[in-house]
N, C-alpha and C positions, 0 to 999 in steps of 0.2 A: 504494500500500500504506500505509494509515493504521493506526497502532497507537500506543498510549501507552507500552507496556512490552512486553518480550519475554513477560511473563506473560500478555498478551492473545492471544498467538499460539496457535492451535489445535495447530500442529505441536509446539510446546514442551510444551503440556499432555499431548498424546498420548505424547510421548517420555518424560515423567516417569512417566506411568501404565505404560508398557512397562517401565521400570526397576523400579518397585515390584512389578509382576507377576513379573518375572524373579527378583527377590530372594525373593519368596514361593515360587516354584517350586523354587528352589535352596536353600531353607533347610536341608534335610537332606542336601544333597550333600556327600560326603566327599572329592571330588576338588577340593581347594582351588585347584590351579593353574588348571584350566579355569573353575571357579566365579569366581575372581578376575578372570580375563581377560574372561569374559562380562559380569560386572557392570560392569567398567571400560568396556567398549565401550558398553553400554547407557547408563550415566551420561554418557558422553562426548557422546552425541547431544544430549541436553537441555542439557548444560553449554556446548557449543560454540555452540548457538543463542543462549543467553543472553549469552555473552561477545561474540560477534560483534555482536549487537544493541546492546550497550552501548559498542561502540567508536566509534560516532558517525560512521562513514563507510560509504557504500554498498559501496565496494571491500572494506573490511575485513569487513563483514557477509557479503558473498558468499564471501570466503575461508573464514570460519568455517562457513558453511553447507556448503561443499564438504567441510570436515573432518568435520562431522557426518554427511554423506552417506557418507563413507568409513568412519566408525565403524559406521554401519548395515550396510554390506556386511560388515565384519569380524564383527559380531554374527550376521548371517545364516549366515556360514561356521561360526562356533562352535556355533550352534544345530544345524546339520546334523551336525557332528561329535558333539555331545552326544547327539543322537538315535541316531546309528549306534553309539555306544559304550554305549548303554543308560542314560545318565545322565538323560535326559529321555524321557518317552513321546513317540512319533512325533507323535501328534495335538497335543500341547502344543507341541512344537518347531515343527510346521507352522504352528500358529496364531500363534505369536510371530514366525516368519519372515515370514508374510503381513503382520503389523502393521509389521515393520521395512521391508518392501518398500513398503508404503503411505507410511510416513514418508519414505522416499527420494524417492518421487514428489512428496510435498508439499514437501520441501526443494528439489527441482528447480524446481517451480513458484514457490516463494517467491524463489529465486535469480533467476529470470527477471523476476519482478515488481520486484525491487529494482534490477535492471540496466536495465530499460526505464522511461524517464521517463514520467510520466502525460501523456496527450494533453490539449492545451489547446484 
C-alpha cells in the first residue's frame, strides 16, 4: 500500500464527500440531537482515517481504521432511524447507507493491506 498522504486515499476522499453530502441533506433538520450525532459519526470516519495514517505505525493505523469502520456502522444505524422517523427521505437515507457500507468494505480492505506485508 503506497501513498504519500492520507489525502491520497480514495476511502478518505469518499468519507469526506459523504460528510459534506450529509451536512447538505440535514441543513434544514430541526432535530438537533440526531443531526449532531449523525454529522459527528460521518466526520469521524474521515477524521479517524487521517489520524491513524499520521500516527506512523501500521498497528496504530489499523486501530484507527477499525474506529472509522465503527463510526460507519453507527452512521448507518442513525440513517435508518432518520428515515423511519421521517427526518430523511427513505431513498436518500438508503443511498447514504449504501455509501457508508461501501466505505466499511474499503476500510476493511485497507486494514488488511496495511496488516499484510508486501511480497518480495
